[in-house]
VEXMIVEX-783304 format. One line per field, with one value per residue (C-alpha): residue number from 1; residue in one letter; x, y negated, z negated. Coordinates in nm, 2 decimals. Last residue first. Layout:
VEXMIVEX-783304
seq: NUM:...
type: A:...
u: X:...
v: Y:...
w: Z:...
***
This chain:
VEXMIVEX-783304
seq: 653:652:651:650:649:648:647:646:645:644:643:642:641:640:639:638:637:636:635:634:633:632:631:630:629:628:627:626:625:624:623:622:621:620:619:618:617:616:615:614:613:612:611:610:609:608:607:606:605:604:603:602:601:600:599:598:597:596:595:594:593:592:591:590:589:588:587:586:585:584:583:582:581:580:579:578:577:576:575:574:573:572:571:570:569:568:567:566:565:564:563:562:561:560:559:558:557:556:555:554:553:552:551:550:549:548:547:546:545:544:543:542:541:540:539:538:537:536:535:534:533:532:531:530:529:528:527:526:525:524:523:522:521:520:519:518:517:516:515:514:513:512:511:510:509:508:507:506:505:504:503:502:501:500:499:498:497:496:495:494:493:492:491:490:489:488:487:486:485:484:483:482:481:480:479:478:477:476:475:474:473:472:471:470:469:468:467:466:465:464:463:462:461:460:459:458:457:456:455:454:453:452:451:450:449:448:447:446:445:444:443:442:441:440:439:438:437:436:435:434:433:432:431:430:429:428:427:426:425:424:423:422:421:420:419:418:417:416:415:414:413:412:411:410:409:408:407:406:405:404:403:402:401:400:399:398:397:396:395:394:393:392:391:390:389:388:387:386:385:384:383:382:381:380:379:378:377:376:375:374:373:372:371:370:369:368:367:366:365:364:363:362:361:360:359:358:357:356:355:354:353:352:351:350:349:348:347:346:345:344:343:342:341:340:339:338:337:336:335:334:333:332:331:330:329:328:327:326:325:324:323:322:321:320:319:318:317:316:315:314:313:312:311:310:309:308:307:306:305:304:303:302:301:300:299:298:297:296:295:294:293:292:291:290:289:288:287:286:285:284:283:282:281:280:279:278:277:276:275:274:273:272:271:270:269:268:267:266:265:264:263:262:261:260:259:258:257:256:255:254:253:252:251:250:249:248:247:246:245:244:243:242:241:240:239:238:237:236:235:234:233:232:231:230:229:228:227:226:225:224:223:222:221:220:219:218:217:216:215:214:213:212:211:210:209:208:207:206:205:204:203:202:201:200:199:198:197:196:195:194:193:192:191:190:189:188:187:186:185:184:183:182:181:180:179:178:177:176:175:174:173:172:171:170:169:168:167:166:165:164:163:162:161:160:159:158:157:156:155:154:153:152:151:150:149:148:147:146:145:144:143:142:141:140:139:138:137:136:135:134:133:132:131:130:129:128:127:126:125:124:123:122:121:120:119:118:117:116:115:114:113:112:111:110:109:108:107:106:105:104:103:102:101:100:99:98:97:96:95:94:93:92:91:90:89:88:87:86:85:84:83:82:81:80:79:78:77:76:75:74:73:72:71:70:69:68:67:66:65:64:63:62:61:60:59:58:57:56:55:54:53:52:51:50:49:48:47:46:45:44:43:42:41:40:39:38:37:36:35:34:33:32:31:30:29:28:27:26:25:24:23:22:21:20:19:18:17:16:15:14:13:12:11:10:9:8:7:6:5:4:3:2:1
type: G:F:L:R:H:V:F:I:A:L:L:A:L:L:G:I:I:M:A:F:A:Y:H:Y:L:Y:G:S:Q:I:N:R:V:V:G:A:W:W:G:I:M:K:A:S:G:D:V:M:I:G:D:I:L:A:V:D:G:F:R:W:L:A:Q:G:V:G:R:T:G:G:A:F:F:W:D:N:F:T:D:L:G:Y:K:N:V:L:I:K:H:I:L:T:T:R:E:A:I:R:R:P:L:D:P:R:K:L:Y:L:Y:W:A:V:F:V:G:G:S:A:L:L:F:P:A:Q:F:L:G:H:W:I:F:G:L:I:G:H:Y:N:E:H:M:H:A:F:V:D:H:A:P:D:V:F:I:S:R:G:F:F:D:G:F:L:M:P:E:I:A:I:A:G:I:V:V:S:P:I:A:L:A:V:L:P:G:W:V:V:A:P:T:E:H:V:H:S:R:T:E:D:D:M:R:P:E:G:H:F:V:L:F:V:L:R:F:S:Y:L:A:T:I:F:V:G:I:L:C:A:Y:Y:G:I:I:A:G:P:T:H:S:A:K:V:A:E:I:I:A:D:K:S:F:F:G:A:T:G:P:L:G:I:L:A:F:S:G:I:L:C:T:I:W:T:I:P:M:L:K:R:L:G:G:M:R:R:M:D:Q:E:H:H:M:G:I:I:V:S:G:A:A:L:F:L:L:A:K:F:F:A:H:T:M:L:H:F:I:A:A:S:Y:A:S:A:G:L:A:V:T:M:Y:G:L:Q:S:L:T:S:Y:A:I:V:R:K:I:D:N:Q:V:L:G:L:L:G:M:F:F:A:T:I:A:G:I:I:L:V:F:S:L:A:T:T:S:T:E:F:L:P:S:M:R:A:V:M:F:I:G:A:T:V:M:T:A:A:H:I:L:A:S:I:P:T:P:G:E:M:S:D:P:L:W:V:H:L:P:F:Q:A:S:K:G:M:A:G:V:F:L:L:I:C:I:L:T:M:L:S:W:E:H:G:A:F:I:S:I:R:V:D:K:M:S:E:A:Q:A:F:V:D:V:Y:D:M:S:S:F:Y:M:A:V:A:A:I:G:L:L:F:G:F:D:G:V:R:N:V:L:F:A:K:L:N:A:Y:I:A:T:D:R:K:F:W:F:G:I:L:L:Y:S:V:L:G:V:A:E:W:G:F:F:L:Q:M:F:N:N:A:M:V:L:M:L:M:S:F:T:F:L:S:I:Y:S:F:F:R:Q:Y:G:P:D:D:H:M:Y:G:V:T:Y:I:H:V:M:W:S:V:F:T:V:V:V:M:M:T:A:T:L:E:D:I:L:F:G:V:H:L:D:I:G:G:S:E:L:W:T:Y:L:N:A:N:Y:P:E:D:G:R:I:V:I:Q:W:F:V:L:L:S:L:F:F:S:V:G:V:S:V:I:A:I:W:H:A:G:S:R:G:V:D:R:G:F:L:G:T:V:I:A:G:V:L:P:A:L:V:I:F:L:C:L:N:Q:M
u: 19.49:19.74:19.52:19.21:19.42:19.63:19.31:19.15:19.47:19.49:19.13:19.21:19.52:19.32:19.06:19.32:19.49:19.15:19.08:19.42:19.35:19.01:19.16:19.44:19.18:19.00:18.62:18.54:18.30:18.42:18.31:17.96:17.94:17.96:17.70:17.47:17.50:17.39:17.10:16.99:16.99:16.80:16.53:16.50:16.48:16.20:15.99:16.07:16.23:16.05:15.73:15.66:15.83:15.82:15.52:15.29:15.37:15.51:15.29:14.99:14.99:15.01:14.73:14.51:14.58:14.49:14.17:14.07:14.15:13.94:13.64:13.67:13.81:13.71:13.39:13.28:13.35:13.16:12.87:12.87:12.89:12.59:12.36:12.52:12.18:12.14:12.48:12.43:12.09:12.25:12.54:12.31:12.05:11.95:11.95:11.75:11.49:11.46:11.41:11.15:10.97:10.87:10.60:10.40:10.05:10.10:10.45:10.55:10.20:10.08:10.40:10.38:10.02:10.10:10.39:10.18:9.92:10.18:10.32:9.97:9.90:10.23:10.19:9.87:9.52:9.38:9.57:9.34:9.04:9.20:9.30:8.96:8.80:9.02:8.97:9.04:9.42:9.56:9.63:9.76:10.03:10.18:10.20:10.31:10.66:10.76:11.14:11.14:10.91:11.18:11.03:11.01:10.86:10.72:10.47:10.32:10.32:9.94:9.88:9.68:9.77:10.01:9.93:9.58:9.45:9.63:9.54:9.20:9.24:9.58:9.46:9.19:9.34:9.65:9.47:9.23:9.49:9.68:9.39:9.32:9.68:9.68:9.40:9.56:9.82:9.62:9.33:9.51:9.69:9.50:9.59:9.88:9.92:9.82:10.03:10.34:10.28:10.21:10.53:10.52:10.47:10.09:9.96:9.90:9.81:9.90:10.28:10.41:10.13:10.15:10.53:10.55:10.28:10.51:10.82:10.64:10.44:10.76:10.95:10.67:10.66:11.04:11.03:10.85:11.07:11.39:11.24:11.16:11.48:11.69:11.48:11.53:11.91:11.94:11.64:11.38:11.10:10.77:10.85:10.97:10.64:10.44:10.63:10.61:10.23:10.18:10.36:10.15:9.81:9.85:10.01:9.70:9.47:9.22:9.41:9.64:9.98:10.21:10.25:9.88:9.78:10.05:9.91:9.56:9.67:9.86:9.53:9.33:9.58:9.64:9.26:9.22:9.50:9.42:9.22:9.48:9.78:9.80:10.18:10.48:10.81:10.94:10.85:11.13:11.05:10.95:10.89:10.62:10.43:10.15:10.40:10.59:10.27:10.17:10.52:10.47:10.14:10.33:10.58:10.32:10.11:10.41:10.48:10.12:10.10:10.45:10.43:10.13:10.32:10.65:10.46:10.31:10.65:10.81:10.52:10.55:10.92:10.87:11.20:11.30:11.58:11.33:11.10:11.39:11.46:11.10:11.12:11.45:11.29:11.04:11.32:11.49:11.15:11.08:11.42:11.31:10.97:11.15:11.39:11.10:10.96:11.30:11.32:11.49:11.55:11.30:11.36:11.71:11.57:11.40:11.74:11.86:11.57:11.48:11.84:11.99:11.70:11.75:12.12:12.05:11.79:12.00:12.30:12.07:11.93:12.29:12.39:12.08:12.18:11.98:11.67:11.86:11.90:11.54:11.44:11.62:11.30:11.24:11.60:11.56:11.22:11.37:11.67:11.46:11.23:11.48:11.51:11.15:10.80:10.79:11.12:11.25:10.91:10.81:11.15:11.11:10.79:10.96:11.23:11.58:11.78:11.58:11.83:12.04:11.83:11.90:12.28:12.38:12.20:12.51:12.59:12.31:12.05:11.96:11.75:11.99:12.31:12.21:12.05:12.39:12.54:12.25:12.38:12.73:12.57:12.37:12.66:12.89:12.63:12.56:12.92:12.99:13.33:13.66:13.97:14.31:14.42:14.19:13.88:13.83:13.50:13.23:12.94:12.68:12.38:12.48:12.22:11.95:12.03:12.04:11.67:11.70:11.99:11.81:11.49:11.66:11.87:12.23:12.38:12.70:12.59:12.94:13.09:12.77:12.64:12.98:12.98:12.63:12.75:13.06:12.83:12.62:12.93:13.04:12.69:12.69:13.01:12.89:12.57:12.76:12.94:12.62:12.42:12.71:12.75:12.37:12.39:12.69:12.54:12.22:12.40:12.60:12.28:12.31:12.23:11.86:11.81:12.09:11.87:11.70:12.02:12.17:11.83:11.83:12.17:12.08:11.76:11.96:12.22:11.96:11.76:12.07:12.17:11.83:11.87:12.19:12.06:11.78:11.40:11.36:11.02:11.12:11.43:11.30:11.00:11.23:11.42:11.10:10.97:11.29:11.29:10.94:11.08:11.37:11.17:10.92:11.20:11.35:11.02:10.99:11.35:11.25:11.04:10.72:10.47:10.70:10.45:10.13:10.22:10.43:10.12:10.01:10.35:10.36:10.02:10.14:10.46:10.26:10.03:10.31:10.54:10.26:10.10:10.43:10.54:10.22:10.26:10.63:10.55:10.25:10.44:10.58:10.93:11.04:11.34:11.66:11.91:12.27:12.37:12.65:12.84:13.16:12.99:12.64:12.54:12.23:11.97:11.63:11.28:11.33:11.02:10.87:10.50:10.35:10.05:9.71:9.53:9.24:9.30:9.68:9.82:9.54:9.41:9.76:9.85:9.54:9.63:9.98:9.81:9.62:9.94:10.16:9.90:9.90:10.28:10.25:9.95:10.13:10.45:10.28:10.05:10.34:10.55:10.27:10.18:10.54:10.60:10.60:10.89:11.10:11.07:11.17:11.47:11.36:10.98:10.99:11.26:11.10:10.75:10.89:11.06:10.74:10.55:10.83:10.78:10.41:10.39:10.66:10.48:10.15:10.33:10.48:10.15
v: 6.89:7.09:7.35:7.31:7.33:7.62:7.83:7.75:7.85:8.17:8.26:8.21:8.42:8.70:8.69:8.71:9.00:9.18:9.12:9.27:9.57:9.62:9.61:9.84:10.10:10.12:10.17:9.87:9.68:9.34:9.40:9.50:9.16:8.98:9.21:9.17:8.79:8.83:9.06:8.83:8.53:8.73:8.82:8.46:8.34:8.60:8.46:8.09:8.01:8.20:8.32:7.99:7.74:7.87:8.11:7.94:7.57:7.53:7.78:7.78:7.41:7.36:7.61:7.44:7.10:7.24:7.40:7.07:6.89:7.14:7.11:6.73:6.62:6.90:7.03:6.68:6.54:6.82:6.78:6.40:6.43:6.20:6.50:6.71:6.72:6.35:6.27:6.52:6.35:6.01:6.13:6.33:6.06:6.16:6.53:6.47:6.27:6.54:6.81:6.59:6.52:6.87:6.89:6.62:6.61:6.83:6.76:6.43:6.26:6.39:6.28:5.94:5.90:6.00:5.75:5.47:5.53:5.51:5.19:5.03:5.14:5.00:4.67:4.56:4.55:4.87:4.79:4.49:4.71:4.97:4.70:4.54:4.88:4.93:4.59:4.23:4.21:3.87:3.73:4.07:4.06:3.74:3.88:4.22:4.10:4.03:3.96:3.62:3.75:4.01:4.36:4.61:4.95:5.16:4.93:4.75:5.06:5.07:4.70:4.65:4.55:4.83:5.13:5.04:4.92:5.18:5.49:5.61:5.51:5.68:6.00:6.07:6.23:6.40:6.46:6.70:6.86:7.00:7.22:7.32:7.43:7.60:7.82:7.89:8.13:8.32:8.31:8.53:8.40:8.33:8.57:8.64:9.01:9.00:8.69:8.87:9.16:8.92:8.72:8.37:8.06:8.01:7.73:7.38:7.31:7.44:7.46:7.23:6.97:6.96:6.95:6.67:6.51:6.47:6.38:6.10:5.97:5.95:5.77:5.51:5.45:5.43:5.12:4.94:5.10:5.00:4.66:4.59:4.73:4.51:4.20:4.30:4.27:4.02:4.08:3.81:4.06:3.98:4.20:4.47:4.47:4.48:4.78:4.95:4.89:5.02:5.34:5.39:5.31:5.49:5.80:5.87:5.87:5.59:5.44:5.71:5.67:5.89:6.13:6.13:6.22:6.49:6.64:6.64:6.80:7.07:7.13:7.16:7.39:7.62:7.66:7.73:7.99:8.17:7.88:7.62:7.85:7.76:7.71:7.89:8.00:7.65:7.58:7.80:7.94:8.30:8.48:8.72:8.44:8.44:8.43:8.14:7.95:7.99:7.87:7.56:7.50:7.53:7.28:7.04:7.06:7.01:6.70:6.58:6.61:6.50:6.21:6.06:6.07:5.95:5.68:5.55:5.58:5.37:5.12:5.09:5.02:4.73:4.57:4.54:4.79:5.04:4.99:5.07:5.38:5.50:5.44:5.63:5.92:5.92:5.95:6.24:6.41:6.38:6.53:6.84:6.85:6.88:7.13:7.36:7.39:7.47:7.29:6.97:6.69:6.42:6.49:6.34:6.00:6.00:6.04:5.72:5.50:5.59:5.68:5.35:5.15:5.34:5.26:4.90:4.87:5.03:4.81:4.50:4.61:4.66:4.31:4.16:4.29:4.24:4.40:4.72:4.76:4.70:4.92:5.22:5.44:5.34:5.43:5.77:5.85:5.79:6.01:6.29:6.30:6.50:6.76:6.83:6.76:6.74:6.83:7.08:7.24:7.27:7.41:7.65:7.78:7.82:8.06:7.91:7.85:7.53:7.38:7.31:7.00:6.87:6.91:6.64:6.36:6.23:5.97:5.86:5.93:6.29:6.22:6.42:6.29:5.93:5.93:6.00:5.72:5.51:5.55:5.43:5.14:5.04:5.06:4.86:4.59:4.57:4.53:4.26:4.33:4.15:4.20:4.08:4.41:4.69:4.78:4.43:4.38:4.11:4.05:3.81:4.05:4.21:4.01:4.10:4.48:4.49:4.60:4.85:5.02:5.05:5.17:5.42:5.59:5.66:5.40:5.20:4.97:4.92:5.27:5.47:5.28:5.32:5.69:5.71:5.54:5.76:6.06:5.94:5.88:6.23:6.35:6.21:6.40:6.71:6.69:6.74:7.04:7.22:7.15:7.27:7.59:7.65:7.61:7.82:8.10:8.08:8.08:8.39:8.58:8.84:8.57:8.54:8.31:8.08:7.78:7.91:7.95:7.62:7.45:7.60:7.45:7.11:7.11:7.19:6.92:6.64:6.79:6.79:6.44:6.30:6.47:6.28:5.96:5.93:5.94:6.25:6.34:6.31:6.52:6.79:6.83:6.88:7.15:7.33:7.33:7.47:7.74:7.84:7.84:8.06:8.32:8.35:8.42:8.68:8.87:8.89:8.97:9.27:9.05:9.21:8.96:8.65:8.44:8.57:8.55:8.24:8.04:8.06:7.94:7.67:7.54:7.54:7.35:7.09:7.04:7.06:6.80:6.56:6.57:6.52:6.24:6.04:6.10:5.99:5.66:5.59:5.65:5.96:5.93:6.26:6.37:6.57:6.35:6.24:5.98:5.73:5.57:5.76:6.10:6.23:6.54:6.74:6.56:6.72:6.60:6.24:6.03:5.79:5.82:5.54:5.37:5.51:5.35:5.59:5.64:5.62:5.75:5.99:6.09:6.15:6.36:6.57:6.61:6.72:6.98:7.11:7.12:7.28:7.56:7.62:7.65:7.92:8.09:8.11:8.24:8.51:8.61:8.63:8.85:9.08:9.14:9.24:9.45:9.35:9.59:9.53:9.15:9.15:8.92:8.69:8.72:8.67:8.40:8.20:8.21:8.10:7.81:7.72:7.70:7.51:7.17:7.14:7.32:7.09:6.78:6.89:6.96:6.61:6.45
w: -6.16:-6.37:-6.53:-6.30:-5.99:-6.12:-6.20:-5.86:-5.68:-5.88:-5.79:-5.42:-5.45:-5.62:-5.34:-5.07:-5.25:-5.28:-4.91:-4.81:-5.04:-4.87:-4.52:-4.63:-4.74:-4.40:-4.42:-4.19:-4.42:-4.30:-3.95:-4.07:-4.25:-3.92:-3.75:-4.05:-4.01:-3.64:-3.73:-4.01:-3.77:-3.51:-3.76:-3.88:-3.52:-3.44:-3.72:-3.76:-3.43:-3.15:-3.33:-3.52:-3.30:-2.95:-2.94:-3.19:-3.16:-2.82:-2.62:-2.86:-2.91:-2.53:-2.47:-2.73:-2.58:-2.24:-2.37:-2.53:-2.20:-2.00:-2.24:-2.27:-1.93:-1.69:-1.84:-1.95:-1.60:-1.43:-1.67:-1.61:-1.23:-1.19:-1.25:-0.97:-0.80:-0.84:-0.69:-0.41:-0.32:-0.32:-0.09:0.14:0.19:0.55:0.47:0.14:0.33:0.59:0.32:0.14:0.47:0.58:0.31:0.50:0.35:0.04:-0.09:0.05:0.09:-0.25:-0.43:-0.26:-0.37:-0.73:-0.74:-0.60:-0.86:-1.13:-0.98:-0.97:-1.33:-1.45:-1.25:-1.41:-1.27:-1.43:-1.75:-1.83:-1.80:-2.04:-2.29:-2.27:-2.33:-2.64:-2.79:-2.69:-2.73:-2.61:-2.95:-3.07:-2.80:-2.94:-3.29:-3.15:-3.05:-3.41:-3.38:-3.55:-3.82:-3.90:-3.88:-4.17:-4.13:-4.42:-4.61:-4.31:-4.09:-4.05:-4.11:-3.79:-3.44:-3.33:-3.55:-3.66:-3.31:-3.10:-3.31:-3.19:-2.82:-2.81:-2.99:-2.73:-2.42:-2.54:-2.86:-2.68:-2.45:-2.75:-2.86:-2.50:-2.45:-2.79:-2.67:-2.34:-2.48:-2.75:-2.51:-2.26:-1.94:-1.63:-1.34:-1.11:-1.03:-0.66:-0.60:-0.73:-0.48:-0.19:-0.23:-0.37:-0.16:-0.21:0.01:-0.13:-0.49:-0.84:-0.86:-0.59:-0.64:-1.01:-1.01:-0.75:-0.96:-1.25:-1.04:-0.86:-1.16:-1.37:-1.10:-1.06:-1.43:-1.45:-1.24:-1.52:-1.80:-1.63:-1.54:-1.91:-2.05:-1.83:-1.93:-2.29:-2.26:-2.55:-2.78:-2.71:-2.68:-2.50:-2.20:-2.43:-2.61:-2.29:-2.17:-2.50:-2.53:-2.17:-2.27:-2.60:-2.46:-2.13:-2.29:-2.49:-2.19:-2.11:-1.82:-1.66:-1.83:-1.63:-1.91:-2.01:-1.65:-1.65:-1.98:-1.84:-1.52:-1.72:-1.91:-1.59:-1.42:-1.72:-1.75:-1.38:-1.34:-1.01:-0.85:-0.93:-0.87:-0.50:-0.51:-0.65:-0.51:-0.46:-0.82:-0.94:-1.28:-1.21:-1.54:-1.41:-1.23:-1.49:-1.78:-1.61:-1.55:-1.92:-2.01:-1.79:-1.97:-2.30:-2.18:-2.06:-2.37:-2.60:-2.39:-2.42:-2.79:-2.89:-2.64:-2.82:-3.15:-3.02:-2.83:-3.15:-3.32:-3.06:-3.06:-3.44:-3.40:-3.16:-3.27:-2.90:-2.96:-3.10:-2.80:-2.57:-2.77:-2.73:-2.35:-2.34:-2.52:-2.24:-1.98:-2.16:-2.21:-1.84:-1.77:-1.98:-1.79:-1.46:-1.62:-1.72:-1.37:-1.22:-0.89:-1.01:-0.76:-0.88:-1.25:-1.20:-1.13:-1.47:-1.64:-1.47:-1.57:-1.93:-2.03:-1.90:-2.07:-2.40:-2.41:-2.33:-2.61:-2.88:-2.80:-2.81:-3.15:-3.28:-3.16:-3.31:-3.65:-3.97:-3.83:-3.79:-4.16:-4.26:-3.96:-4.10:-4.10:-3.73:-3.65:-3.82:-3.66:-3.31:-3.39:-3.54:-3.24:-3.04:-3.31:-3.39:-3.26:-2.88:-2.71:-2.96:-3.03:-2.66:-2.56:-2.86:-2.71:-2.37:-2.48:-2.49:-2.17:-2.14:-2.39:-2.08:-2.00:-2.36:-2.39:-2.15:-2.33:-2.53:-2.26:-2.26:-2.52:-2.63:-2.94:-3.16:-3.00:-2.94:-3.29:-3.45:-3.24:-3.38:-3.74:-3.62:-3.44:-3.75:-3.99:-3.76:-3.70:-4.08:-4.17:-3.91:-3.77:-3.82:-3.60:-3.72:-3.86:-3.76:-3.96:-4.11:-4.28:-4.24:-4.48:-4.34:-4.35:-4.68:-4.88:-4.63:-4.66:-5.04:-5.09:-4.80:-4.98:-5.31:-5.16:-4.93:-5.20:-5.11:-5.34:-5.39:-5.11:-4.96:-4.98:-4.97:-4.67:-4.50:-4.56:-4.41:-4.10:-4.08:-4.10:-3.81:-3.60:-3.66:-3.60:-3.25:-3.16:-3.34:-3.14:-2.82:-2.97:-3.08:-2.77:-2.55:-2.77:-2.73:-2.36:-2.30:-2.51:-2.32:-1.98:-2.08:-2.15:-2.42:-2.68:-2.59:-2.89:-2.77:-2.76:-3.08:-3.29:-3.19:-3.24:-3.59:-3.67:-3.53:-3.73:-4.04:-3.97:-3.97:-4.26:-4.48:-4.35:-4.45:-4.79:-4.84:-4.70:-4.95:-4.97:-4.75:-4.61:-4.24:-4.28:-4.51:-4.28:-3.98:-4.16:-4.28:-3.92:-3.78:-4.05:-3.92:-3.57:-3.67:-3.87:-3.59:-3.34:-3.57:-3.59:-3.21:-3.13:-2.92:-2.69:-2.57:-2.72:-2.70:-2.50:-2.65:-3.02:-2.94:-2.86:-3.22:-3.35:-3.09:-3.20:-3.56:-3.47:-3.29:-3.59:-3.85:-3.68:-3.59:-3.93:-4.11:-3.88:-3.96:-4.33:-4.32:-4.14:-4.36:-4.68:-4.86:-4.99:-5.13:-5.34:-5.36:-5.53:-5.50:-5.76:-5.68:-5.97:-5.89:-5.92:-6.01:-5.80:-5.72:-5.92:-5.85:-5.79:-5.71:-5.66:-5.40:-5.33:-5.13:-5.30:-5.20:-4.90:-4.87:-4.49:-4.48:-4.80:-4.92:-4.58:-4.45:-4.76:-4.70:-4.33:-4.45:-4.67:-4.36:-4.15:-4.42:-4.48:-4.10:-4.11:-4.37:-4.20:-3.86:-4.01:-4.23:-3.94:-3.69:-3.91:-4.02:-3.66:-3.57:-3.88:-4.25:-4.34:-4.03:-4.06:-4.43:-4.42:-4.13:-4.16:-4.54:-4.53:-4.25:-4.40:-4.74:-4.57:-4.38:-4.71:-4.89:-4.73:-4.76:-5.10:-5.24:-5.11:-5.28:-5.60:-5.60:-5.50
***
């Protein structure tokens, strides 16, 4: 198992190094073949690991490969923990990444940074694998920061664009805020548990449940609540939860393949995975779970609303990602960790499908991204249309699709939860179903249906993209339909995560749900008469009526709800506030430090002041050195008198 894990994690790293350092030598075709084969090897070996751990039922593998540091009673290792949770994440990450690698051959065909892009996305895959396969907090933090670094490089891949540089700097700085909390949480674990190893820390979690610490004099905090909230602050940054979500929509400045990779399999899924991995810690603090649930509910509902007013095809899908991450976070707060990972898995397939379909449209439209200049592409790009439609059906939870099983499971789990604030999470998710259907099919109808709104020259050149582009769409469409039906029973009602996720019996929401579960067909039949399906159907109908039947109404509605529309277009003013308060405030502090510290203190007093003092003293000394003999004789007499006075004082004093 050790050698197998090393091959899985090192293959993408080798691909990244070869294509990055020797890209000119191997050429464009050599670069993509090396990268695709290396990630393909990781995928098939991950399937082998999945078969061994999940299907065959082998014992989880937990071993240290290398000791990096031993200090103060804490050992820092590089090692792997391979259980059902890890194996699932490995398959999802490598499969989606593999599809993105293949798709990139067509999408980035004419880009001058071709080899560099393949190097980055292979490095991204390596970083995410290091994160999910870690068996200790140190290695987790390494992977955590590595995916952040590579996302910075990829969002700003087209570095000659000012918007791309702004976006990657924004992502970097916002994630630093979250990572600061995450690092404090890890430091608290090291301080109070005297270990960084998962198994050791989780074994002590229950005994630390009642420990209270004093951060400020006179105020005591629950140690476990503090640790869990600090760790979750890191997840708020990586998984783009309110208010640290602001970087994710701007990440669309990167090429479309990386948008799919960030939003589906890497980066944003890291926070969800981390909280699920830390379930033994979170289960000790109801306060932390409630905090997680409320943050997820806010993100699921309010970020979904923003998708209604976006006109950029990629930004609509980006806000969809924010909302769906909110669903997963709500599930985590309800102790439905398996439902969160289940939705993470299904979402990875259909969200990657939607992003790559959007990229196919962008290629066909000669890099036009405004949906208002599209329309009627259904007949011109039939494969892209049908795969995008499948992805949209999965996103809104059409009964039978993958998204239906995972999203309905989350809604039912939150409904059954006794976590404080669960009722808020339930209604946020429920109303979010209608919003999701409305913005999803707004996109479908504006892009693929109705009358074409592009100019004649563009329309004459629109055609279906090559097989290297639509092939991954078809490959992703298949699991977007079937994976939910395959995985729901073992993941939610079986013992799939029994050895990797811990749930306090008092928080077990699936025990009640299992009693009312009567198989896949029963789940589908039950879903046809429940509120989520009715709300999703209503959202599709409203989208059809507004954007196909009465396309004049959206403008009139916007004019009559000017204030609400302006708030949504301005994204609740959060970007404006951040630019004014944090960015502007930081620049103001910098200006003040420069003006009073650099100019006044260092230059004015220390540097220029020293020079002026020497000049003044030189002027005084210059008056003494007059060149007249009687001045020197007078000075000598004064000096002799002074020496005589000192001598008399010492002799008779």
